[in-house]
VEXDODO-677642 format. One record per residue (C-alpha): residue in one letter; x, y, z. Coordinates in Angstrom, 3 decimals. Layout:
<recs>
@res:A; x:X; y:Y; z:Z
...
</recs>
This chain:
<recs>
@res:M; x:-26.486; y:-15.860; z:-14.829
@res:A; x:-27.888; y:-14.074; z:-11.780
@res:Q; x:-25.738; y:-11.728; z:-9.771
@res:W; x:-25.967; y:-10.970; z:-6.075
@res:V; x:-26.218; y:-7.258; z:-5.289
@res:S; x:-26.713; y:-5.253; z:-2.110
@res:V; x:-30.200; y:-4.068; z:-1.156
@res:W; x:-29.048; y:-0.485; z:-1.821
@res:R; x:-27.936; y:-1.368; z:-5.349
@res:A; x:-31.052; y:-3.491; z:-5.928
@res:A; x:-33.263; y:-0.508; z:-5.095
@res:Q; x:-31.353; y:1.572; z:-7.639
@res:L; x:-31.703; y:-1.098; z:-10.304
@res:V; x:-35.482; y:-1.494; z:-10.074
@res:G; x:-36.226; y:2.115; z:-9.105
@res:V; x:-37.978; y:1.605; z:-5.749
@res:P; x:-37.210; y:2.927; z:-2.239
@res:R; x:-34.819; y:0.788; z:-0.255
@res:G; x:-37.458; y:0.566; z:2.473
@res:A; x:-39.847; y:-1.131; z:0.032
@res:L; x:-37.303; y:-3.893; z:-0.636
@res:Q; x:-36.609; y:-4.273; z:3.080
@res:Q; x:-40.325; y:-4.755; z:3.676
@res:R; x:-40.393; y:-7.517; z:1.054
@res:I; x:-37.430; y:-9.184; z:2.742
@res:R; x:-39.243; y:-9.098; z:6.090
@res:A; x:-42.356; y:-10.513; z:4.412
@res:G; x:-40.301; y:-13.400; z:2.982
@res:E; x:-40.908; y:-12.359; z:-0.641
@res:L; x:-37.194; y:-11.708; z:-1.202
@res:A; x:-34.553; y:-13.925; z:0.348
@res:P; x:-31.048; y:-12.451; z:0.819
@res:N; x:-27.963; y:-14.636; z:1.071
@res:D; x:-25.668; y:-14.839; z:4.103
@res:E; x:-24.007; y:-11.548; z:3.116
@res:G; x:-27.332; y:-9.704; z:2.945
@res:R; x:-27.319; y:-9.534; z:-0.869
@res:V; x:-30.252; y:-10.320; z:-3.149
@res:S; x:-30.369; y:-12.118; z:-6.490
@res:T; x:-31.080; y:-10.207; z:-9.697
@res:D; x:-33.209; y:-13.158; z:-10.831
@res:A; x:-35.392; y:-12.768; z:-7.735
@res:L; x:-35.625; y:-9.018; z:-8.387
@res:L; x:-36.857; y:-9.583; z:-11.926
@res:R; x:-39.481; y:-12.018; z:-10.668
@res:L; x:-40.768; y:-9.402; z:-8.215
@res:Y; x:-40.421; y:-6.512; z:-10.657
@res:P; x:-40.917; y:-8.005; z:-14.142
@res:Q; x:-41.681; y:-4.540; z:-15.514
@res:A; x:-38.115; y:-3.364; z:-14.782
@res:Q; x:-36.568; y:-2.269; z:-18.065
@res:L; x:-33.303; y:-0.533; z:-18.825
@res:E; x:-35.105; y:2.283; z:-20.625
@res:E; x:-37.526; y:2.835; z:-17.744
@res:S; x:-34.803; y:3.040; z:-15.124
@res:G; x:-33.837; y:6.528; z:-16.246
@res:L; x:-30.223; y:5.354; z:-16.408
@res:L; x:-29.797; y:5.768; z:-20.139
@res:E; x:-31.769; y:9.003; z:-20.244
@res:R; x:-29.303; y:10.495; z:-17.790
@res:V; x:-26.384; y:10.141; z:-20.196
@res:A; x:-28.030; y:9.940; z:-23.636
@res:H; x:-30.440; y:12.029; z:-25.754
@res:L; x:-28.688; y:15.219; z:-24.669
@res:K; x:-29.907; y:17.389; z:-27.534
@res:D; x:-28.972; y:20.637; z:-25.870
@res:E; x:-25.197; y:20.867; z:-25.586
@res:A; x:-25.164; y:23.101; z:-22.507
@res:F; x:-27.668; y:20.874; z:-20.715
@res:G; x:-25.659; y:17.833; z:-21.742
@res:R; x:-22.519; y:19.341; z:-20.292
@res:R; x:-24.261; y:20.056; z:-16.984
@res:V; x:-25.602; y:16.501; z:-16.805
@res:R; x:-22.181; y:15.031; z:-17.541
@res:E; x:-20.577; y:17.210; z:-14.880
@res:R; x:-23.196; y:16.201; z:-12.314
@res:L; x:-23.603; y:12.503; z:-13.075
@res:L; x:-20.287; y:11.347; z:-14.470
@res:P; x:-16.979; y:11.303; z:-12.596
@res:S; x:-13.837; y:13.007; z:-13.882
@res:Q; x:-11.933; y:11.426; z:-16.755
@res:E; x:-9.235; y:10.196; z:-14.377
@res:V; x:-11.704; y:8.512; z:-12.012
@res:L; x:-13.725; y:7.112; z:-14.898
@res:A; x:-10.549; y:5.660; z:-16.397
@res:Q; x:-9.650; y:3.997; z:-13.084
@res:R; x:-13.105; y:2.437; z:-12.755
@res:L; x:-13.055; y:1.232; z:-16.362
@res:F; x:-9.566; y:-0.205; z:-15.867
@res:A; x:-10.731; y:-2.078; z:-12.759
@res:Q; x:-13.761; y:-3.362; z:-14.678
@res:T; x:-11.554; y:-4.463; z:-17.566
@res:Q; x:-9.137; y:-6.160; z:-15.180
@res:E; x:-12.023; y:-8.036; z:-13.570
@res:L; x:-13.316; y:-9.154; z:-16.974
@res:S; x:-9.837; y:-10.235; z:-18.039
@res:D; x:-9.417; y:-12.316; z:-14.897
@res:L; x:-12.834; y:-13.856; z:-15.458
@res:R; x:-12.036; y:-14.673; z:-19.095
@res:R; x:-8.714; y:-16.250; z:-18.109
@res:H; x:-10.453; y:-18.457; z:-15.543
@res:L; x:-13.148; y:-19.414; z:-18.039
@res:E; x:-10.540; y:-20.370; z:-20.635
@res:R; x:-8.775; y:-22.599; z:-18.105
@res:Y; x:-12.042; y:-24.202; z:-17.019
@res:H; x:-12.993; y:-24.723; z:-20.661
@res:A; x:-9.651; y:-26.422; z:-21.391
@res:L; x:-10.082; y:-28.658; z:-18.337
@res:V; x:-13.634; y:-29.629; z:-19.349
@res:M; x:-12.542; y:-30.380; z:-22.932
@res:E; x:-9.717; y:-32.556; z:-21.629
@res:L; x:-12.086; y:-34.458; z:-19.336
@res:R; x:-14.569; y:-34.808; z:-22.208
@res:E; x:-11.936; y:-36.436; z:-24.412
@res:L; x:-10.968; y:-38.815; z:-21.614
@res:I; x:-14.631; y:-39.771; z:-21.173
@res:H; x:-15.016; y:-40.344; z:-24.916
@res:A; x:-11.880; y:-42.482; z:-24.952
@res:G; x:-13.159; y:-44.565; z:-22.034
@res:A; x:-16.516; y:-45.009; z:-23.769
@res:R; x:-14.823; y:-46.198; z:-27.003
@res:E; x:-12.610; y:-48.660; z:-25.167
@res:T; x:-15.196; y:-50.269; z:-22.885
@res:G; x:-18.541; y:-49.291; z:-24.361
@res:G; x:-20.160; y:-49.511; z:-20.903
@res:D; x:-23.462; y:-47.838; z:-20.184
@res:R; x:-21.961; y:-45.704; z:-17.448
@res:W; x:-19.303; y:-44.339; z:-19.776
@res:L; x:-21.933; y:-43.598; z:-22.431
@res:A; x:-24.206; y:-41.850; z:-19.878
@res:L; x:-21.261; y:-39.789; z:-18.626
@res:R; x:-20.327; y:-38.875; z:-22.181
@res:Q; x:-23.900; y:-37.752; z:-22.976
@res:A; x:-24.058; y:-35.718; z:-19.737
@res:A; x:-20.783; y:-33.971; z:-20.650
@res:D; x:-22.067; y:-33.172; z:-24.165
@res:R; x:-25.347; y:-31.803; z:-22.827
@res:G; x:-23.529; y:-29.711; z:-20.215
@res:L; x:-21.233; y:-28.188; z:-22.836
@res:A; x:-24.207; y:-27.449; z:-25.081
@res:R; x:-25.915; y:-25.543; z:-22.260
@res:V; x:-22.761; y:-23.583; z:-21.418
@res:L; x:-22.079; y:-22.613; z:-25.032
@res:A; x:-25.712; y:-21.817; z:-25.855
@res:T; x:-26.693; y:-18.174; z:-26.353
@res:E; x:-29.067; y:-16.997; z:-23.635
@res:P; x:-30.959; y:-13.729; z:-23.169
@res:V; x:-28.943; y:-11.111; z:-21.306
@res:D; x:-30.210; y:-10.280; z:-17.822
@res:V; x:-31.164; y:-6.589; z:-18.076
@res:L; x:-30.384; y:-5.999; z:-14.393
@res:D; x:-26.884; y:-7.404; z:-14.863
@res:V; x:-26.311; y:-4.913; z:-17.686
@res:M; x:-27.625; y:-2.038; z:-15.575
@res:D; x:-25.449; y:-3.092; z:-12.657
@res:D; x:-22.337; y:-3.105; z:-14.848
@res:M; x:-23.215; y:0.393; z:-16.116
@res:L; x:-23.795; y:1.673; z:-12.591
@res:K; x:-20.395; y:0.371; z:-11.520
@res:V; x:-18.754; y:2.657; z:-14.066
@res:M; x:-20.990; y:5.711; z:-13.674
@res:S; x:-21.168; y:5.590; z:-9.881
@res:A; x:-19.480; y:3.889; z:-6.972
@res:Q; x:-21.046; y:2.086; z:-4.045
@res:V; x:-19.509; y:2.759; z:-0.639
@res:T; x:-20.066; y:0.608; z:2.444
@res:I; x:-19.218; y:1.913; z:5.907
@res:K; x:-17.946; y:-0.380; z:8.616
@res:P; x:-18.962; y:-1.159; z:11.331
@res:S; x:-22.451; y:0.341; z:10.740
@res:G; x:-23.030; y:-1.340; z:7.370
@res:H; x:-24.541; y:1.860; z:5.954
@res:E; x:-24.202; y:2.299; z:2.204
@res:F; x:-24.232; y:5.257; z:-0.163
@res:T; x:-23.543; y:6.013; z:-3.801
@res:V; x:-20.947; y:8.433; z:-5.161
@res:E; x:-21.885; y:10.149; z:-8.425
@res:G; x:-20.279; y:12.759; z:-10.594
@res:H; x:-17.549; y:14.888; z:-9.076
@res:D; x:-18.754; y:14.456; z:-5.491
@res:T; x:-16.262; y:13.769; z:-2.746
@res:L; x:-16.977; y:10.891; z:-0.391
@res:L; x:-18.085; y:13.404; z:2.249
@res:Q; x:-20.482; y:15.219; z:-0.075
@res:A; x:-22.017; y:11.964; z:-1.291
@res:G; x:-22.354; y:10.577; z:2.240
@res:L; x:-24.037; y:13.723; z:3.554
@res:R; x:-26.355; y:13.797; z:0.542
@res:A; x:-27.348; y:10.229; z:1.401
@res:G; x:-28.341; y:11.381; z:4.888
@res:L; x:-25.495; y:9.756; z:6.828
@res:K; x:-24.178; y:11.257; z:10.078
@res:L; x:-20.512; y:11.252; z:9.093
@res:N; x:-17.836; y:12.756; z:11.298
@res:Y; x:-16.241; y:15.888; z:9.835
@res:G; x:-15.192; y:19.410; z:10.679
@res:C; x:-14.071; y:22.014; z:8.157
@res:G; x:-15.022; y:20.055; z:5.054
@res:N; x:-12.075; y:21.447; z:3.078
@res:G; x:-9.111; y:19.273; z:4.061
@res:S; x:-7.695; y:21.319; z:6.924
@res:C; x:-8.769; y:19.678; z:10.191
@res:G; x:-8.512; y:15.920; z:9.544
@res:M; x:-11.740; y:15.098; z:11.426
@res:C; x:-13.140; y:13.200; z:8.429
@res:K; x:-10.204; y:10.779; z:8.347
@res:V; x:-11.268; y:7.191; z:7.515
@res:R; x:-9.510; y:3.901; z:6.841
@res:V; x:-9.957; y:2.326; z:3.406
@res:I; x:-10.529; y:-1.403; z:3.920
@res:S; x:-11.006; y:-2.398; z:0.287
@res:G; x:-11.216; y:-0.589; z:-3.022
@res:R; x:-9.368; y:2.547; z:-4.048
@res:V; x:-9.828; y:6.286; z:-3.600
@res:A; x:-8.619; y:9.204; z:-5.698
@res:R; x:-7.909; y:12.691; z:-4.399
@res:I; x:-9.945; y:15.329; z:-6.206
@res:Q; x:-9.737; y:18.250; z:-3.745
@res:H; x:-6.769; y:20.104; z:-2.279
@res:C; x:-6.096; y:19.346; z:1.379
@res:D; x:-3.655; y:20.818; z:3.894
@res:Y; x:-4.022; y:18.201; z:6.596
@res:P; x:-0.872; y:16.021; z:6.593
@res:L; x:-1.428; y:12.286; z:6.990
@res:S; x:1.504; y:10.558; z:8.672
@res:E; x:3.427; y:7.839; z:6.888
@res:A; x:1.942; y:5.282; z:9.291
@res:E; x:-1.585; y:6.484; z:8.479
@res:R; x:-0.912; y:6.295; z:4.741
@res:A; x:0.476; y:2.791; z:5.138
@res:Q; x:-2.691; y:1.746; z:6.983
@res:G; x:-4.896; y:3.130; z:4.201
@res:Y; x:-6.220; y:6.312; z:5.815
@res:A; x:-7.730; y:9.070; z:3.650
@res:L; x:-9.858; y:12.207; z:4.065
@res:L; x:-13.515; y:11.988; z:3.066
@res:C; x:-13.618; y:15.646; z:2.064
@res:A; x:-10.712; y:15.405; z:-0.395
@res:N; x:-11.239; y:12.018; z:-2.034
@res:T; x:-13.747; y:10.199; z:-4.207
@res:A; x:-14.160; y:6.512; z:-5.005
@res:A; x:-11.824; y:5.353; z:-7.756
@res:S; x:-13.216; y:1.805; z:-7.736
@res:S; x:-16.824; y:0.789; z:-8.312
@res:E; x:-17.027; y:-0.673; z:-4.797
@res:L; x:-15.372; y:0.782; z:-1.737
@res:V; x:-15.408; y:-0.233; z:1.924
@res:I; x:-14.291; y:2.287; z:4.534
@res:E; x:-14.074; y:2.216; z:8.314
@res:T; x:-15.235; y:5.149; z:10.421
@res:L; x:-17.528; y:6.000; z:13.316
@res:E; x:-20.767; y:7.909; z:12.733
@res:A; x:-22.818; y:10.086; z:15.037
@res:S; x:-25.531; y:8.074; z:16.758
@res:G; x:-27.506; y:11.142; z:17.780
@res:P; x:-27.388; y:14.805; z:18.870
@res:Q; x:-25.114; y:13.944; z:21.797
@res:D; x:-22.328; y:13.180; z:19.307
@res:I; x:-22.471; y:16.613; z:17.642
@res:A; x:-20.173; y:19.117; z:19.340
@res:P; x:-21.483; y:22.662; z:20.091
@res:Q; x:-20.251; y:25.208; z:17.561
@res:Q; x:-20.078; y:28.979; z:17.264
@res:I; x:-19.862; y:30.273; z:13.712
@res:T; x:-20.080; y:33.714; z:12.163
@res:A; x:-22.201; y:33.340; z:9.049
@res:T; x:-23.139; y:35.826; z:6.348
@res:V; x:-26.634; y:36.790; z:5.256
@res:R; x:-27.011; y:35.593; z:1.690
@res:A; x:-30.620; y:36.691; z:1.144
@res:V; x:-33.859; y:37.652; z:2.860
@res:T; x:-36.812; y:36.579; z:0.707
@res:A; x:-40.517; y:37.223; z:1.202
@res:L; x:-42.360; y:33.883; z:1.074
@res:A; x:-45.644; y:35.457; z:2.170
@res:P; x:-46.770; y:38.765; z:3.726
@res:D; x:-45.899; y:37.581; z:7.226
@res:T; x:-43.142; y:35.047; z:6.497
@res:R; x:-39.542; y:35.566; z:5.413
@res:L; x:-36.880; y:33.080; z:4.296
@res:L; x:-33.547; y:33.937; z:5.887
@res:H; x:-30.632; y:32.366; z:3.981
@res:L; x:-27.310; y:32.278; z:5.840
@res:Q; x:-24.035; y:30.992; z:4.447
@res:T; x:-21.206; y:29.721; z:6.629
@res:P; x:-17.507; y:30.117; z:5.725
@res:R; x:-15.991; y:27.359; z:3.600
@res:T; x:-13.552; y:26.595; z:6.394
@res:N; x:-16.111; y:26.504; z:9.212
@res:R; x:-19.354; y:24.748; z:8.274
@res:L; x:-22.172; y:23.885; z:10.653
@res:R; x:-22.440; y:20.204; z:11.451
@res:F; x:-26.001; y:19.408; z:12.520
@res:L; x:-28.741; y:16.808; z:12.275
@res:A; x:-32.003; y:17.294; z:10.422
@res:G; x:-34.655; y:18.747; z:12.720
@res:Q; x:-32.249; y:20.626; z:14.999
@res:S; x:-32.221; y:24.359; z:15.775
@res:V; x:-29.625; y:27.099; z:16.291
@res:T; x:-29.540; y:30.413; z:18.131
@res:L; x:-28.939; y:33.408; z:15.862
@res:G; x:-27.370; y:36.639; z:17.115
@res:L; x:-27.159; y:40.164; z:15.672
@res:A; x:-24.664; y:42.685; z:16.987
@res:G; x:-26.230; y:45.693; z:18.704
@res:S; x:-27.077; y:48.715; z:16.582
@res:A; x:-28.936; y:52.002; z:16.857
@res:A; x:-32.110; y:50.226; z:15.759
@res:T; x:-31.824; y:47.823; z:18.713
@res:G; x:-30.766; y:50.422; z:21.221
@res:G; x:-27.225; y:49.072; z:21.173
@res:D; x:-28.287; y:45.691; z:22.520
@res:D; x:-27.457; y:42.403; z:20.858
@res:V; x:-30.479; y:40.538; z:19.507
@res:H; x:-30.870; y:36.761; z:19.800
@res:A; x:-33.496; y:34.226; z:18.736
@res:T; x:-33.627; y:30.458; z:18.326
@res:Y; x:-35.021; y:29.010; z:15.092
@res:P; x:-35.183; y:25.498; z:13.670
@res:I; x:-33.089; y:24.923; z:10.547
@res:A; x:-35.338; y:24.414; z:7.515
@res:S; x:-32.666; y:22.938; z:5.250
@res:C; x:-30.993; y:19.560; z:4.916
@res:P; x:-27.639; y:18.721; z:6.572
@res:C; x:-26.422; y:17.626; z:3.138
@res:D; x:-25.758; y:21.322; z:2.386
@res:D; x:-24.022; y:22.434; z:5.547
@res:R; x:-22.982; y:25.850; z:4.202
@res:N; x:-26.398; y:27.136; z:3.128
@res:L; x:-28.765; y:27.335; z:6.078
@res:H; x:-32.430; y:28.314; z:5.705
@res:F; x:-34.748; y:29.676; z:8.397
@res:Y; x:-38.430; y:30.659; z:8.298
@res:V; x:-39.026; y:33.858; z:10.236
@res:A; x:-42.630; y:34.821; z:11.024
@res:R; x:-43.755; y:38.346; z:11.871
@res:D; x:-43.880; y:38.487; z:15.666
@res:A; x:-44.102; y:41.591; z:17.814
@res:D; x:-42.501; y:39.694; z:20.708
@res:D; x:-39.479; y:38.537; z:18.677
@res:A; x:-36.820; y:41.267; z:18.416
@res:F; x:-34.860; y:39.322; z:15.805
@res:A; x:-37.972; y:38.901; z:13.630
@res:Q; x:-38.692; y:42.620; z:13.963
@res:Q; x:-35.218; y:43.368; z:12.571
@res:V; x:-35.800; y:40.978; z:9.662
@res:F; x:-39.115; y:42.609; z:8.693
@res:A; x:-37.821; y:46.145; z:9.282
@res:G; x:-34.898; y:45.652; z:6.890
@res:G; x:-32.328; y:45.496; z:9.656
@res:V; x:-30.959; y:42.208; z:8.315
@res:R; x:-29.386; y:42.658; z:4.878
@res:P; x:-27.264; y:40.561; z:2.476
@res:G; x:-23.607; y:40.611; z:3.463
@res:Q; x:-24.363; y:41.223; z:7.138
@res:A; x:-22.711; y:39.028; z:9.765
@res:V; x:-24.900; y:36.809; z:11.957
@res:T; x:-23.457; y:34.688; z:14.760
@res:L; x:-24.979; y:31.281; z:15.302
@res:W; x:-24.651; y:28.875; z:18.224
@res:G; x:-25.672; y:25.253; z:18.021
@res:P; x:-26.940; y:22.863; z:17.038
@res:L; x:-29.705; y:22.478; z:19.632
@res:G; x:-32.436; y:19.939; z:20.293
@res:D; x:-33.090; y:16.236; z:19.852
@res:F; x:-35.997; y:16.392; z:17.376
@res:V; x:-34.205; y:14.163; z:14.880
@res:L; x:-35.138; y:11.233; z:12.677
@res:A; x:-35.033; y:7.861; z:14.409
@res:E; x:-33.511; y:4.921; z:12.584
@res:G; x:-36.013; y:2.477; z:11.152
@res:T; x:-38.016; y:1.552; z:8.086
@res:R; x:-41.572; y:2.315; z:9.235
@res:P; x:-43.822; y:4.641; z:7.177
@res:L; x:-43.316; y:8.252; z:8.239
@res:V; x:-46.057; y:10.743; z:9.113
@res:F; x:-45.144; y:14.423; z:9.514
@res:A; x:-47.447; y:16.993; z:11.116
@res:A; x:-46.638; y:20.714; z:11.116
@res:C; x:-48.370; y:23.897; z:12.166
@res:D; x:-47.329; y:27.243; z:10.642
@res:T; x:-43.516; y:27.699; z:10.892
@res:G; x:-43.285; y:24.280; z:12.515
@res:F; x:-42.895; y:23.287; z:8.879
@res:A; x:-39.195; y:24.312; z:9.139
@res:P; x:-37.879; y:21.302; z:11.114
@res:I; x:-40.410; y:19.046; z:9.352
@res:K; x:-39.017; y:20.092; z:5.962
@res:S; x:-35.493; y:19.335; z:7.154
@res:L; x:-36.591; y:15.892; z:8.380
@res:I; x:-38.418; y:15.150; z:5.111
@res:E; x:-35.391; y:16.020; z:2.987
@res:H; x:-33.208; y:13.901; z:5.260
@res:A; x:-35.652; y:10.969; z:5.081
@res:L; x:-35.803; y:11.207; z:1.293
@res:A; x:-31.997; y:11.105; z:1.184
@res:L; x:-31.936; y:7.993; z:3.390
@res:D; x:-34.484; y:6.291; z:1.113
@res:A; x:-35.422; y:3.843; z:3.872
@res:A; x:-39.088; y:4.667; z:4.537
@res:P; x:-41.684; y:2.952; z:2.301
@res:S; x:-44.052; y:5.956; z:2.378
@res:F; x:-44.377; y:9.568; z:3.528
@res:T; x:-47.454; y:11.488; z:4.645
@res:L; x:-47.449; y:15.209; z:5.447
@res:F; x:-50.193; y:17.156; z:7.264
@res:W; x:-49.749; y:20.926; z:7.499
@res:L; x:-52.061; y:23.149; z:9.522
@res:A; x:-52.156; y:26.910; z:8.930
@res:T; x:-53.589; y:29.179; z:11.630
@res:R; x:-53.092; y:32.350; z:9.577
@res:A; x:-53.801; y:33.357; z:5.999
@res:D; x:-50.254; y:32.790; z:4.728
@res:G; x:-49.538; y:29.730; z:6.879
@res:H; x:-48.940; y:27.424; z:3.882
@res:F; x:-46.069; y:29.536; z:2.569
@res:M; x:-44.335; y:26.507; z:0.960
@res:A; x:-47.425; y:24.795; z:-0.466
@res:N; x:-45.841; y:24.538; z:-3.921
@res:Q; x:-42.933; y:22.554; z:-2.481
@res:C; x:-45.378; y:20.148; z:-0.834
@res:R; x:-47.277; y:19.652; z:-4.080
@res:A; x:-44.011; y:19.049; z:-5.920
@res:W; x:-43.116; y:16.271; z:-3.473
@res:S; x:-46.544; y:14.723; z:-3.860
@res:E; x:-46.454; y:14.815; z:-7.666
@res:A; x:-42.870; y:13.598; z:-8.005
@res:L; x:-42.944; y:10.793; z:-5.429
@res:D; x:-45.488; y:7.977; z:-5.562
@res:P; x:-45.435; y:7.167; z:-1.834
@res:F; x:-45.809; y:10.836; z:-0.761
@res:E; x:-49.209; y:12.253; z:0.276
@res:V; x:-49.922; y:15.821; z:1.414
@res:T; x:-52.934; y:17.242; z:3.257
@res:L; x:-53.175; y:21.008; z:3.862
@res:L; x:-55.545; y:22.136; z:6.625
@res:G; x:-56.583; y:25.494; z:8.017
@res:H; x:-58.002; y:26.583; z:11.364
@res:A; x:-57.516; y:29.719; z:13.456
@res:D; x:-57.192; y:27.726; z:16.680
@res:P; x:-54.114; y:25.428; z:16.800
@res:A; x:-55.658; y:22.997; z:19.306
@res:E; x:-58.895; y:22.608; z:17.356
@res:G; x:-56.857; y:22.358; z:14.176
@res:A; x:-54.868; y:19.533; z:15.791
@res:R; x:-58.109; y:17.675; z:16.549
@res:E; x:-59.229; y:18.170; z:12.956
@res:M; x:-55.869; y:16.829; z:11.789
@res:A; x:-56.213; y:13.805; z:14.069
@res:R; x:-59.595; y:13.036; z:12.504
@res:A; x:-58.010; y:13.217; z:9.038
@res:M; x:-55.233; y:10.869; z:10.184
@res:R; x:-57.693; y:8.469; z:11.804
@res:A; x:-59.233; y:7.734; z:8.409
@res:D; x:-56.300; y:5.640; z:7.222
@res:L; x:-53.200; y:6.001; z:9.402
@res:F; x:-53.979; y:5.080; z:12.993
@res:E; x:-54.156; y:1.405; z:12.090
@res:V; x:-50.759; y:1.532; z:10.342
@res:D; x:-47.478; y:1.034; z:12.199
@res:C; x:-45.987; y:4.500; z:11.568
@res:D; x:-43.564; y:6.948; z:13.169
@res:F; x:-45.120; y:10.393; z:13.823
@res:Y; x:-43.180; y:13.704; z:13.903
@res:L; x:-45.035; y:16.778; z:15.202
@res:A; x:-43.815; y:20.398; z:15.166
@res:G; x:-45.587; y:23.679; z:15.855
@res:P; x:-47.008; y:25.811; z:18.690
@res:E; x:-47.335; y:24.183; z:22.086
@res:A; x:-51.155; y:23.975; z:21.946
@res:F; x:-50.998; y:22.173; z:18.587
@res:V; x:-48.246; y:19.740; z:19.607
@res:R; x:-49.799; y:18.937; z:23.000
@res:E; x:-53.262; y:18.253; z:21.581
@res:L; x:-52.138; y:16.197; z:18.573
@res:D; x:-49.764; y:14.148; z:20.714
@res:A; x:-52.624; y:13.430; z:23.125
@res:Q; x:-54.840; y:12.347; z:20.219
@res:L; x:-52.142; y:9.981; z:18.935
@res:A; x:-51.588; y:8.536; z:22.392
@res:A; x:-55.345; y:7.980; z:22.806
@res:A; x:-55.394; y:6.183; z:19.459
@res:G; x:-52.768; y:3.731; z:20.719
@res:V; x:-49.652; y:5.067; z:18.998
@res:P; x:-46.718; y:4.005; z:21.250
@res:A; x:-44.691; y:6.754; z:22.920
@res:G; x:-41.565; y:5.467; z:21.156
@res:Q; x:-43.166; y:6.277; z:17.801
@res:R; x:-44.184; y:9.857; z:18.645
@res:Y; x:-41.646; y:12.680; z:18.355
@res:A; x:-42.564; y:16.288; z:19.068
@res:E; x:-40.994; y:19.744; z:18.928
@res:V; x:-42.540; y:23.013; z:20.106
@res:V; x:-41.686; y:25.838; z:17.694
</recs>
């Protein structure tokens, strides 16, 4: 018997991006019910190749020949024993209720069947005989052994291994796996959840549980009042989903205007050479004071004055190159620049592991717009930093049907993360990468536009551009001339 599952769960079951299913719904190939759920029968008709073995679900928990690797997989993918027991108990309770109802329905049908047979024996009328035959045929169909729907089996397994969370009033959904808290899982899914410290002290991530159950897995100091407990409030950062389905109520950030300015003293974790003229600066925020930001935004970094800087403080603004899902570990790409005092300190060894760096932010509105259109990203040199953040965020959201990345280098080491781009392209079917080179950013932008024109200008896409002003201005003009609406062009000068 077919089940009705959410579009998010359906995408997990058949192993396609959620955006691909949404496109099929818009095209009329997949019809959801009034609750926005789709039938597993309809999924199997669209994706007949879907098999349990191919889903990767079994491989994630079985065939663990190496014990250490198996332990790591179990820790990452499976919840704690307590949470797993609660989900299994809920599943067992649901099955018991279903069996009890089926037994009662079966007894009722058998009783009606006997009454029909008795009526047929007493009167012998054609209507009684037809009713008796219909009852016998119906029972035969119910009791017959039918092939098991593979998607139903996978869905039941997913309900134990992971939990599906729905947020009201937005309707956004995400999956909780392993030992993740609700906050960690939501951020990993690319959602703009409200939170502060992330460790149970401030209470900013307080939500109301509408249905389902949560289990506390992290220590928290924030005291919920008795009234809040009675109304079902819990902290996202301290709890996980104890039931396979959970509905919570909370407000989410709609854009940069909903993210409060922050000042945080972070610590240099590492300075790594990516190329002769490019360094990766890795900062780590305190556990009790993480940076809340949106993918694509920037921050201002500050170094305290020293002898090397003539006693003056040094400041510079850089886009964040990492995903908001890891709000403690912040990455920045610093290029060698004689006019950038902060960059000079980085290349001269004046920024070392363990050193304190003050950051202010987040800044900017170069963020991902909501939607399910194909996404095209265009970067020039270190403009790849905010583009990388947006790509990781978009992959977490799993809403876009395809991704295309163009990266222009105006210097010899301009493609300093080319291996990462190739990894995306090889691992993801709907991800294409084109690496270009030209000494002049404006001419390189025109060359990039010609490459895009070959197969993208006729497609309804959203375009995100980041790099030097000459590159951004020229490429944006080329897109506008090609008819790309202003509402589908987003640009950031880096």
